[in-house]
Backbone as a ProteinNet text record, in pm:
[ID]
protein_1_A
[PRIMARY]
XXXXXXXXXXXXXXXXXXXXXXXXXXXXXXXXXXXXXXXXXXXXXXXXXXXXXXXXXXXXXXXXXXXXXXXXXXXXXXXXXXXXXXXXXXXXXXXXXXXXXXXXXXXXXXXXXXXXXXXXXXXXXXXXXXXXXXXXXXXXXXXXXXXXXXXXXXXXXXXXXXXXXXXXXXXXXXXXXXXXXXXXXXXXXXXXXXXXX
[TERTIARY]
4144.1	4223.8	4145.5	4190.5	4118.4	4196.6	4130	4195.5	4113.4	4178.1	4113.4	4143.1	4040.3	4056.4	3954.3	4002.6	3907.1	3888.2	3790.9	3755.4	3871.4	3945.7	4061.3	4162.4	4185.9	4279.7	4229	4097.4	4041.2	4052	4011.9	4010.6	4148.7	4251	4387.3	4452.8	4397.2	4453.3	4412	4505.3	4472.4	4362.3	4272.4	4162.3	4068.9	4068.8	3975.8	3831.2	3815.3	3684	3685.4	3605.2	3599.9	3455.2	3438.5	3304.1	3262	3139.4	3084.4	3015.9	3012.9	2944.1	3036.9	2993.6	3080.8	3103.2	3007.3	3019.3	2993.1	3101.5	3088.5	3032.8	3066.1	3016.5	2864.1	2809.8	2664	2597.2	2656.7	2602.9	2601.9	2710.9	2719.2	2614.1	2599.6	2499.7	2358.2	2331.3	2198.4	2169	2268.7	2251.6	2225.5	2300.9	2282.3	2142.8	2099	1966.2	1856	1866.3	1766	1762.9	1880.8	1888.7	1825	1855.6	1797.3	1645.2	1597.1	1451.7	1385	1448.8	1393.2	1389	1496.8	1501.9	1394.7	1379	1276.8	1136	1109.8	978.5	952.6	1055.7	1042.7	1014.5	1088.2	1068.8	929.4	882.4	747.4	640.7	659.1	565.3	569.6	691	705.4	638.6	656.1	594.2	441.8	391.7	246.1	189.5	258.1	212.2	218.9	328.1	342.3	231.6	195.3	88.9	-46.2	-71.9	-197.6	-204.6	-91.3	-88.8	-104.1	-43.4	-58.4	-204.6	-271.1	-413.2	-496.5	-463.3	-535.6	-518.5	-395	-368	-440.3	-443.1	-515.2	-663.8	-721.2	-862.1	-879.7	-785	-790	-782.8	-693.8	-680.7	-809.8	-870.5	-997.9	-1104.4	-1111.5	-1209.9	-1183.4	-1055.9	-1022.4	-1071.2	-1051.2	-1096.6	-1248	-1321.8	-1467.1	-1511	-1443.9	-1475.6	-1439.5	-1326.4	-1282.9	-1382	-1436.1	-1536.1	-1660.2	-1703	-1819.2	-1790.4	-1668.4	-1628.6	-1632.1	-1573.7	-1567	-1706.9	-1794.9	-1931.5	-2010.8	-1985.5	-2065.1	-2012.1	-1885.7	-1825	-1892.7	-1933.8	-1999.6	-2122	-2199.2	-2317.4	-2273.5	-2168.6	-2114.6	-2062	-1993.6	-1935.2	-2044.2	-2153.5	-2264	-2329.6	-2347.6	-2408.4	-2321.4	-2190.1	-2096.8	-2101.5	-2103.7	-2110.7	-2237.6	-2352.5	-2480.2	-2480.4	-2425.5	-2422.7	-2334.4	-2215.8	-2125.9	-2189.3	-2251.2	-2314.4	-2427.2	-2508.9	-2618.3	-2562	-2459.4	-2399.9	-2344.8	-2277	-2220	-2329.6	-2430.1	-2539.8	-2615.8	-2632.2	-2700	-2621.1	-2489.1	-2405.5	-2417.3	-2425	-2427.7	-2571.4	-2667.1	-2809.8	-2848.3	-2934	-2986.6	-2903.9	-2797	-2717.3	-2623.1	-2635	-2541.9	-2581.7	-2482.9	-2509.1	-2451.9	-2468.5	-2426.1	-2275.9	-2198.2	-2051.6	-2010.5	-2072.5	-2043.2	-2085.2	-2199.4	-2247.7	-2148.8	-2097.9	-2000.1	-1873.5	-1826.2	-1706.3	-1730.1	-1850.6	-1884.6	-1881.5	-1938.4	-1938.9	-1797	-1711.7	-1571.8	-1500.3	-1514	-1448.6	-1501.1	-1632.1	-1691.1	-1639.4	-1631.7	-1579.7	-1435.4	-1355.4	-1214.1	-1203.6	-1287	-1285.7	-1326.5	-1426.6	-1471.1	-1361.2	-1293.1	-1184.9	-1073.3	-1045.1	-940.3	-981.4	-1111.8	-1158.4	-1178.4	-1147.9	-1166.3	-1069.3	-1117.1	-1035.5	-1000.8	-1026.2	-1002.5	-857.7	-763.2	-620.5	-583.4	-632.3	-600.7	-658.5	-780.1	-842.1	-761.4	-721.4	-641.5	-510.1	-443.5	-315.8	-335.8	-440.9	-466.1	-496.7	-575.7	-603.1	-472.8	-387.7	-259.3	-171.8	-168.2	-89.4	-142.2	-273.4	-332.8	-295.5	-304.1	-268.4	-120.5	-36.7	107.3	135.3	67.3	83.9	42.7	-72.8	-121	-21	34.6	132.5	258.5	302.8	422.7	399.2	275.9	245.7	270	261	278.7	424.2	513.5	655.9	721.8	826.1	900	1047.9	1107.3	1253.8	1315.4	1241.1	1301.4	1260.1	1348.9	1312	1208.8	1094	983.1	943.7	995.7	950.3	950.3	1060.9	1071	974.9	958.9	865.9	722.7	685.7	551.8	527.8	624.3	610.5	594.9	673.7	666.2	528.1	477.8	347	237	244.3	143.9	148.3	267.8	283.2	215.7	235.7	173.3	21	-25.2	-169.4	-230.4	-160.3	-208.5	-215.2	-115.3	-113.7	-234.6	-263.1	-374	-509.8	-529.3	-659.2	-677.9	-568.9	-578.2	-621.3	-563	-599.2	-744.6	-786.2	-926.9	-1018	-981	-1061.3	-1069.9	-961.2	-963.9	-1042.3	-1041.6	-1114.7	-1262.9	-1287.7	-1425	-1469.2	-1495.9	-1521.8	-1672	-1730.5	-1873.6	-1904.5	-2012.5	-2052.4	-2085.8	-2126	-2169.4	-2064.8	-1937.5	-1833.3	-1728	-1756.7	-1659.7	-1619.4	-1717.5	-1687.6	-1600.5	-1618.2	-1535.3	-1390.4	-1373.6	-1237.8	-1170.4	-1243.5	-1189.2	-1154	-1239.9	-1214.5	-1084.2	-1065.7	-943.6	-820.4	-828	-714.3	-681.5	-785.6	-763.5	-701.2	-747.7	-693.2	-547.1	-515.5	-376.2	-288.5	-337.7	-260	-242.6	-346.7	-335.1	-231.6	-236.5	-139.1	2.8	18.3	150.4	204.2	118.5	160.3	203.2	127.2	161.6	296.8	315.5	440.8	559.7	542.9	654.3	682.9	584.7	600.4	612.5	597.9	599.1	715.2	778.2	883.5	815.2	836	761.7	833.3	766.7	810.1	685.6	663.2	539.1	569.3	498.2	514.8	406.2
5382.4	5289.5	5162.4	5091.3	4972.1	4846.5	4752.1	4626.1	4511.5	4424.4	4305.3	4186.3	4137.9	4021.2	3916.3	3795.6	3689.4	3593.6	3504.8	3413.6	3322.9	3279.4	3191.8	3261.2	3391	3467.1	3472.7	3495.8	3510.1	3380.9	3268.9	3144.9	3085.5	3140.9	3089.4	3143.9	3251.3	3304.6	3215.4	3188.6	3104.8	3169.4	3085.7	3124.9	3229.3	3240.2	3332.1	3279.6	3145.8	3084.9	3008.1	3053.9	2990.6	2949.9	2825.8	2777.9	2829.5	2879.8	2925.6	2811.8	2690.8	2579.9	2512.8	2501.5	2443.8	2293.2	2224.6	2080	2039.2	2028.7	1992.6	1851.7	1759.2	1621.3	1617.7	1698.7	1703.9	1757	1860.6	1918	1813	1741	1638.3	1530.2	1485.9	1383.2	1432.6	1560.5	1618	1621.6	1660.9	1666.2	1526.3	1426.9	1288.3	1237.8	1266.6	1222.8	1286.6	1418.3	1487.3	1432.4	1407.1	1353.7	1215.2	1128.3	994.2	1000.3	1089.9	1104.8	1150.5	1246.2	1296.8	1185.6	1105.5	995	892.1	858.4	760.7	809.5	937.6	993.8	987.5	1021.8	1015.4	872.2	775.8	635.9	587	624.6	583.7	642.1	768.8	832	762.4	728.6	661	523.6	450.7	318.3	330.2	427	447.7	485.8	576.6	617.5	500.2	424.5	307.8	206.5	183.7	88.2	136.1	267.3	322.8	306.4	331.1	316.1	169.8	79.2	-64.3	-105.1	-55	-84.9	-31.4	90	148.4	60.9	17.9	-63.2	-197.9	-258.2	-385.1	-368.2	-259.3	-231.2	-206.1	-134.2	-105.6	-235.1	-326.8	-455	-536.1	-532.5	-603	-544.8	-412.4	-348.1	-380	-388	-426.9	-568.3	-658.1	-796.3	-802.5	-720.7	-719.1	-669.7	-566.6	-515.7	-617.9	-683.4	-785.8	-902.6	-936.6	-1042.8	-1007.5	-882.8	-837.2	-846.7	-808.8	-818.3	-963.9	-1049.5	-1192.6	-1253.4	-1218.4	-1273.7	-1227.3	-1104.9	-1049.8	-1089	-1132.5	-1154.9	-1264.2	-1378.3	-1481.5	-1428.9	-1341.1	-1283.2	-1192.9	-1116.3	-1028.9	-1112.9	-1221.7	-1309.1	-1368.3	-1415.4	-1471.6	-1363.5	-1247.1	-1135.4	-1095.4	-1093	-1059	-1163.5	-1289.4	-1397.7	-1385.1	-1368.1	-1357.2	-1237.1	-1127.2	-1005.6	-1024.4	-1082.4	-1106.4	-1201.6	-1304.8	-1402.2	-1337.9	-1257.6	-1187.4	-1095.1	-1020.2	-927.1	-1000.1	-1111	-1185.3	-1245.6	-1299.3	-1358.9	-1252.1	-1135.2	-1025.6	-980.5	-981.7	-941.7	-1040.2	-1166.2	-1269	-1294.4	-1253.2	-1270.3	-1417.8	-1451.1	-1587.6	-1679.9	-1629	-1711.2	-1804.7	-1808.2	-1886.8	-2035	-2123.2	-2267.3	-2319.8	-2447.5	-2506.1	-2495.4	-2515.2	-2504.7	-2362.1	-2264.8	-2124.1	-2090.2	-2144.1	-2117.9	-2174.6	-2292.6	-2355.5	-2269.4	-2221	-2135.3	-2006.8	-1952	-1829.8	-1857.4	-1970.1	-2006.2	-2023.2	-2087.8	-2109.3	-1975	-1888.3	-1757	-1672	-1679	-1603.3	-1654.3	-1786.1	-1844.8	-1804.1	-1804.5	-1764.3	-1618.9	-1534.5	-1392.2	-1374.9	-1449.2	-1442.4	-1491.7	-1601	-1653.2	-1550.6	-1475.8	-1372.8	-1258.7	-1242.9	-1136.6	-1187.5	-1314.2	-1371.7	-1308.3	-1286.5	-1218.9	-1310.8	-1439.9	-1533.3	-1529.2	-1535	-1534.6	-1407.1	-1294.6	-1166.5	-1159.1	-1211.8	-1212.1	-1299.8	-1417.8	-1508.7	-1441.4	-1377.6	-1311.6	-1194.5	-1115.2	-1000.7	-1047.6	-1154.1	-1211.5	-1255	-1318.8	-1366.4	-1250.3	-1142.7	-1024.2	-962	-956.1	-898.7	-983.2	-1116	-1204.4	-1190.6	-1182.2	-1166.7	-1035.8	-930.5	-799.5	-807.6	-871.9	-885.4	-964.5	-1069.7	-1149.9	-1069.9	-989	-907.2	-802.3	-754.3	-655	-709.8	-841.5	-903.7	-942.7	-919.3	-950.6	-840.9	-878.1	-782.9	-779.6	-663.8	-649.5	-681.7	-660.5	-674.7	-555.2	-509.5	-396.2	-440.3	-372.2	-416.7	-317.8	-196	-91.7	-132.3	-190.8	-228.1	-340.1	-436.4	-546.9	-495	-405.5	-347	-275	-194.5	-119.1	-211.9	-319	-414.6	-480.2	-524.2	-590.3	-493.2	-370	-270.2	-244.2	-243.2	-224.7	-339.9	-463.1	-579.6	-576.7	-533.7	-521.3	-420.8	-310.3	-207	-261.8	-339.8	-398.8	-491.3	-574.2	-669.8	-598.8	-497.4	-429.7	-349.5	-299.7	-232.4	-329.9	-450.4	-551.5	-593.3	-611.9	-646.9	-536.6	-411.8	-298.9	-291.6	-328.1	-320.8	-437.3	-553	-668.6	-665	-618.7	-616.9	-471.8	-418	-274.9	-249.1	-233.8	-208.5	-116.9	-41.8	50	-24.8	-150.1	-230.6	-237.1	-248.7	-264.2	-152.6	-48.2	60.9	119	139.6	198.5	107	-26.3	-122.1	-118.4	-113.7	-104.9	23.5	133.2	263.3	264.2	205.6	200.3	125.3	10.2	-68.5	9.7	76.1	158.2	268.2	334.9	443.8	391.5	276.2	218.8	177.1	122.1	85.5	210.6	318	443.3	499.5	492.7	540	457.5	327	239.1	270.6	297.8	331.9	460.2	559.9	685.8	662.8	580.2	551	481.5	381.5	304.8	395.9	488.4	575.9	684.2	716.8	830.6	796.9	669.5	633.6	540.9	565.1	475.2	357.5	236.5	121	51.3	47.6	-33.5	-94.4	-221.8	-285.9	-389.2	-381.7	-480.4	-586
1746.2	1666.8	1639.7	1539.9	1492.2	1528	1603.1	1639.7	1581.5	1511.2	1457.3	1548.7	1615.1	1703.5	1660	1635.3	1599.4	1716.3	1703.2	1811.6	1848.7	1752.5	1778.9	1869.6	1847.5	1932.2	2075.8	2091.8	2226.3	2307	2245	2322.8	2341.5	2274.3	2292.1	2419.9	2479.9	2605.5	2722.5	2813.1	2929.6	3013	3061.3	3149.4	3087.8	2955.6	2889	2905.3	2892.4	2910.4	3041.6	3135.7	3266.9	3293	3335.1	3367.2	3502.9	3512.1	3639.7	3715	3651.6	3715.4	3815.6	3942.1	4044	4024.7	3960.8	3947.9	3802.8	3724.3	3583.6	3566.3	3657.2	3647.3	3659.3	3750.9	3767.6	3640.7	3582	3457.8	3347.1	3332.2	3227.6	3251.6	3376.5	3408.3	3380.8	3414.1	3387.2	3237.5	3159.2	3012.6	2957.4	3005.8	2959.2	2995.9	3118.9	3163.6	3079.8	3057.4	2975.2	2832.7	2778.3	2641.3	2634.1	2732.4	2734.6	2746.1	2833.6	2849.5	2720.5	2653.5	2527.1	2421.7	2414.5	2317.2	2349.2	2478.7	2518.8	2485.5	2511.4	2478.1	2328.2	2250.5	2104.8	2059.6	2115.1	2076.9	2113	2232.3	2273.7	2182.1	2143	2050	1913.9	1868.3	1738.2	1741.5	1851.5	1865.3	1866.1	1941.2	1949	1812.4	1742.6	1610	1512.4	1520.4	1433.4	1456.1	1582.2	1612.7	1560.6	1574.1	1520.8	1368.9	1302.3	1157.2	1116.6	1195.5	1167.3	1181.9	1285.5	1305.4	1188.9	1143.2	1029.9	904.6	881.4	761.5	770.1	888.3	903.5	870	917.9	886.8	736.7	678.3	534.9	453.8	493.1	423.1	435.2	552.9	572	477.9	470	382.4	235.3	198.3	61.1	32.8	130	112.7	92.8	168.1	155.6	17.1	-32.2	-166.5	-273.2	-254.8	-350.3	-353.1	-237.3	-229.8	-311	-302	-380.1	-530.5	-568.7	-709.5	-754.5	-672.7	-705.5	-717.8	-627.5	-629.3	-750.9	-794.9	-904.7	-1042.8	-1050	-1181.3	-1263.8	-1206.5	-1290.2	-1365	-1301	-1367.8	-1483.9	-1459.2	-1564	-1680.6	-1645.9	-1748.6	-1838.2	-1777.1	-1855.3	-1940.5	-1880.1	-1953.9	-2073.4	-2051.6	-2159.2	-2269.9	-2231.5	-2329.2	-2413.9	-2349.1	-2421.5	-2515.2	-2467.7	-2549.1	-2672.9	-2654.2	-2767.5	-2868.5	-2818	-2906.9	-2987.3	-2921	-2991.6	-3100.1	-3064.3	-3160.6	-3282.5	-3259.9	-3373.1	-3460.5	-3396.2	-3473.6	-3552.5	-3493.9	-3564.4	-3686.1	-3673.2	-3786	-3901.7	-3866.8	-3970.6	-4019.9	-3943.1	-3973.3	-3977.9	-4067.7	-4072.9	-4160.6	-4217	-4308.8	-4234	-4102.9	-4022.1	-4023.3	-4043	-4033.5	-3902.6	-3878.3	-3750.1	-3728.3	-3834.9	-3822	-3784.2	-3851.3	-3820.4	-3676.7	-3640	-3503.2	-3401.3	-3427.7	-3337.9	-3329.8	-3444.6	-3446.6	-3365.6	-3382.7	-3307.6	-3157.8	-3118.1	-2976.1	-2921.7	-3001.1	-2959.3	-2944.9	-3045.1	-3040.8	-2925	-2905.5	-2795.7	-2661.1	-2646.9	-2522.7	-2497.4	-2603.5	-2589.7	-2544.4	-2603.6	-2565.1	-2419.3	-2377.2	-2238.4	-2144.7	-2184.6	-2100.8	-2083.1	-2188.2	-2178.5	-2085.8	-2065.2	-1976.2	-1833.2	-1808.2	-1675.6	-1575.5	-1453.8	-1351.9	-1233.9	-1249.3	-1138.8	-1091	-1183.2	-1144.4	-1070.5	-1120.4	-1056.6	-915.3	-899.1	-766.4	-670.7	-717.1	-633.2	-592.7	-688.6	-656.9	-561.6	-582.5	-494.2	-352.1	-339.8	-207	-139.6	-217.6	-165.1	-118.7	-196.4	-158.4	-28.7	-15.9	105.1	227.7	212.5	324.2	360.6	258.8	284	356.9	315.4	379.9	526.5	552.8	690.5	776	719.3	793.7	824.8	730.3	753.7	861.8	873.2	976.8	1117.1	1130.9	1262.4	1290.9	1195.8	1217.3	1299.1	1373.5	1456.3	1417.9	1443.2	1436.8	1301.7	1194.3	1061.7	977.2	888.4	801.9	698.2	695.6	611.4	503.6	508.3	417.3	270.8	224.4	82.4	47.1	139.3	113.5	104.9	197.7	194.4	61.9	21.1	-103.6	-223.6	-225.2	-336.9	-342.5	-226.4	-223	-266.2	-218.6	-258.6	-408.8	-463.9	-608.7	-684.2	-635.1	-698.9	-681.9	-565.6	-542.7	-640	-659.3	-752.1	-894.6	-932.3	-1066.9	-1086.7	-985.4	-997.7	-1004.4	-920.8	-922	-1051.5	-1108.9	-1238.9	-1347.6	-1344.9	-1445	-1428.3	-1302.7	-1276.8	-1331.4	-1306.2	-1353.2	-1504.6	-1573	-1720	-1780.2	-1713.3	-1765.7	-1726.2	-1607.8	-1555.2	-1548.3	-1664	-1677.2	-1682.6	-1564.6	-1557.6	-1439.6	-1453.1	-1345.3	-1216.8	-1233	-1119.7	-1008.6	-1045.7	-943.6	-950.5	-1026.5	-1040.6	-905.3	-816.9	-686.2	-601.4	-617.8	-542.7	-591.3	-722.5	-780.6	-733.2	-743.1	-703	-554.5	-472	-327.9	-298.2	-362.4	-338.4	-381.9	-496.1	-543.1	-442.9	-392.7	-296.5	-167.3	-120.4	3	-15.5	-131.5	-159.8	-155.3	-213.5	-215.7	-75.3	7.8	146.6	222.6	203.8	270.4	223.8	94.7	42.1	105.8	121.8	185	329.7	400.5	540.5	548.1	464.5	466	438.3	347.2	309.4	413.1	497.1	587.9	735.5	770.6	912.7	942	1056.3	1104.1	1172.3	1118.2	1167.3	1281.4	1396.2	1508.9	1567.4	1539.1	1579.2	1687.7	1798	1905.4	1896.1
[MASK]
+++++++++++++++++++++++++++++++++++++++++++++++++++++++++++++++++++++++++++++++++++++++++++++++++++++++++++++++++++++++++++++++++++++++++++++++++++++++++++++++++++++++++++++++++++++++++++++++++++++

């Protein structure tokens, strides 16, 4: 014959489920102790991992600063070279028919073009973002994920602008290095639970 019995029917009978454990209080205490130990181990691992990632980011920020310094030091030479090249090109186009007034206008236009390609502001802002990021790394007990992401986004914007204005093989590897480091830092920030002591 066929009997349909479900779990609800079984557990509704008195004494259907009987614990074989003589001391339920001891079992509960053991479970609580094991759970607390597991949570503490997890927290310690998270703190250790967070500290390692913070150390990595600090080193990355330092390396970015060093690359940015090289860019900053080399830019005046690039700026002069760009100015001379533009001036030569304009004078060649006009040939010898240029008078003093035209020459002055060419110099003014060339200077304006060079000023628009200047990266001083971007360098100052990028330095400021790096310092702000480093300072935030030393803060405790505040949620920082969104602030870190925002600063990294601004850093990326500045290095892109520097790369578009200062477009030469001379510093291409430095620009690329800073972009890569920003991206690595962004991945860490998005994937690690931050608890820094």
